[in-house]
N, C-alpha and C positions, 0 to 999 in steps of 0.2 A: 331171666333164667329162673326156672322153678326151683324150689327147695330140693326136690329129688334130683334134678339135673346138676345142681351145685354139689350135692353129696356124691353123686356118681363121678363128677369131674375131680373132686378132691380125693376120693378113694383111689381112682386110677393114677393120679399124680403120685400119691404116696406109696402105692403098691410098686410102681416103677422105681421110685427112690429106694425102697427097701431092697428090691432085687439088685439094684446097682451097688448099694452099700454092702450087701451080703457077698458080693463077688469082688469087692475092691481089695486092694492089698497095699501094704506100706502106708504112706500118708495121703493117698489119694482120697479126695472128698467127692461126695455126690454133687456138690454145688460149689462154685467159686464166686458166687454172686457177692457184690458189696453189701447186700442185705444180710447175708448169713455169715460173712467172714469175720474172724477175729472177735468172737463173742466170749470165748472161754480162755482163761489163762492156762498156761502149760501145767502149772501145779494142780489144776483141777482135773485135767484130762489125761495126765501122764500115766495113771494106773488103770484107765478105763480101756475096754476092748476097742480096737481100731474101728470096728464096724459101727459102734455106738457113736463115736465122734464123726465118722464119715456120713452118717445118716442124719446129722443135725441140720434141720432146715428151718430153725426158728429165726427170729429177728432180734432176740434179746437173750438175757441170761437171768431168768427169775431167781435161780438158786443163789446168785450172788447178792441179790437185793432183799429177798425174803428172809426174815429173822426166824430161822428154824431152830428149835431147841430139842435137846435129847428127850426121847420118850414121846414126841409128838407123832401124830398120824397125818401124813401128807398125801394129797391126791393131785396128780398131774393130768390135766385135761388135754387129750390129744398127744399121748406120750411118745409116739413114733418109735424110734430105735432105742429109746430108754435113757438117753444121756442125762436128762434132768431128774429122772426117777433115781438113777444110780447115785448121782451127786447128792440128792436129798437124803437117800438112805444112809449115806455116810454121816450126815449132819444130825439126823435124829437118833442114830446109834442103834444098838441091838435091842433096846427097850422100846424103840419107835417102829413105825411102819410106813412104807412108801408104796402107794398104789399108782399104777399107770393105767389110763383108760384110752383105748384106741378102737376104731371101727374097722381097721384094715388088717386082714388076716396076715398078709405078708409082713407088715410092721410088727405084729404081735409075735410071729415066729422069730424075727430078728431080735426083738427086745428080750424075749425069753432066753435066747442063745447068749445074748450079751450079759444077762443076769447070771447065767451059769458060768460064763467065763470070768465074771467079776467076783463070783463066790458070794453074792449078796443074798442072804437068807431072810432079810426083813423086807422083801420086795414081792409084790404080786401084780401081775398084769391082767387086766380085765378087758373082755371084749364088750363094746357097747358104744353108744353115741353120746356126745356131750349134752344133747338135748334131753336125755333120759338116763341119768347116771345110775348104774346098778348097785347102789349102796343105800343103806337106810338113812333117815334123817338124823341130824345131830351126831354124825359119826366121824367127822374129819376136823382136825385142828386148823389145817392150812390147805388152801387150794392154790396151785400154781398152774401156769399154762404158758406156752412159748409160741405166741403168734398163731393160735389156732382158733380162738373165738371169732376173730375177724373172718374166718372161712365159713362160719355158720350162716345159714339163711334165716335162722330164727334165734337171734341173739337174746331176745327177751326170755325165751324158754331156757336157754343156757344159764342165764344169770339167776333165774328162779330156781333152777336145779342146784346151782352152786350154793345159793342161800339155804336151800333145804338141807343139804347134806352137811353143811358146816355146823359145828357145835356153837351154842351161844358164846360169844366172845371170839369165835374163830375168824381167821384172816383170809381175805381174798388178795392174792399177790401175784399178778400175772404180767407178762410182757405181751403187748399187742400193738398193732398198727392203728394209729388214729390220724385224723386230719384236723387242720386248724383253719377255720374261716372258710369263706366262700371260694370255690374253685370251679372254673368252667367244666361242664359235664364231660366234654371229650377229653380234656386233659386229666381229669379225675379218673376216668375209666382207664385210660392208657397208663397212667402212673401206677394205679393199683394192680393192673395186669403185670407191670414190670416188677413190682414188689412181690407179687405172687398171691395177692388177696383176690381170689376168684369171686367171692361174694361181696367184696367191697369192705371198706373200713368205716367206722363211725367217726363223726366229728367229736372232738374231745368233750364238748358240752353236752352232746346227746348221750355220750357214754356215761357221764356223771349223772344225768337225769334218769337213765335206765337203771343204774345201780341204786339210786335213791328210791325210785319207784318200787323196787323189789323189797327194800327195807334196810339196805346197807347204810352205815354211818362212816364217819372219818374217811371220806372219799378223797383220794389224791391222784393226780396224773402228772407224772414226771417224765419229760422227754429224755430219751437216752441216746437216740441217733436220728438226726434230721437228714432226710434224703434230698439230694440236690438234683435238679433237672439235668445238670451237666453230666452226672453219673449215668443218666438214662438217655443221653443224646442219641446214641446209635439206635436204641430200641424205639424211641419216639420218632426219629426221622424215618425209620422203617414203617411207621404207621401213617406216614404222610403229613405229620404235624410240623409246623414251623417252630422249632425249638426256641430260637431266639425270641420270637414274638411271645411265646408262652412262658418264658423263664420268670418274668416278674410276677405273673399270676400264681406260679407254683412255689416261689421262694418261701421256705419255712412252713409250708402247708402240709407236708407228708412226713411222718416220723414214727419211729418205734418209741413206745413209752412204757414205763413201769406204772401199773395201775394198782393202787391199794384201796382196800375198803375193809370194814369190820362188821360182822354180824352182832348186833346189840345183844347183851347178855339176857335181856328180857324179851328177846325177839320171838315172834310167832311167824310161821311160814305163811306168806300171802298167796 
């Protein structure tokens, strides 16, 4: 699949999700997948607009793991309906700023409406692609993202852009899907489709290497949710795969992880 085809597929998927979230009511969610379920505590989401919670399609909760401080500037790559931006805005407070970046018009409309409903004045949603962030270099203290980088067809470019816009000493603190160890190609493809990673996910060691190549230090990858083949049995069986035969090869190989890195204080953009 070409980079353009990947972007088109991702844009269509999230446009449809935004339309569903915008029309939902009560506690209805866009997705009830085991990937996206139970990521946020009630005390985090209780005061957020229902549509922001309903449109959450991530696989982690970077706002719970990133150490945000009052007065900081935060950027969420692939901000969707805005849940992580609104949660971040609370934590950085009125002297801080939370940006959301998304390429999907429907998600931006939804996010801005959620911002209005939440009364968040320290929030700004930007239209653009994560491979070309529309912010100047050295302008952001923290970059977060909720399982969006794995959707990009050019992850090296995303990481270079993240490094560019971070201030020296700035932190990269994202949730993403990674794989661990060798996995048969057909199972890898099918499991990643089940997770929702259209472009595929990086092996954890490859992710570390790409972050280091860009210039990041203090790189860490912490699994937060390991996906089991049994959870995907119905999906995989529908693809004609022998799930029992594949189970051993997939055990412990697919996971959401919290990925940390730091831009050195004396760093130059590479």
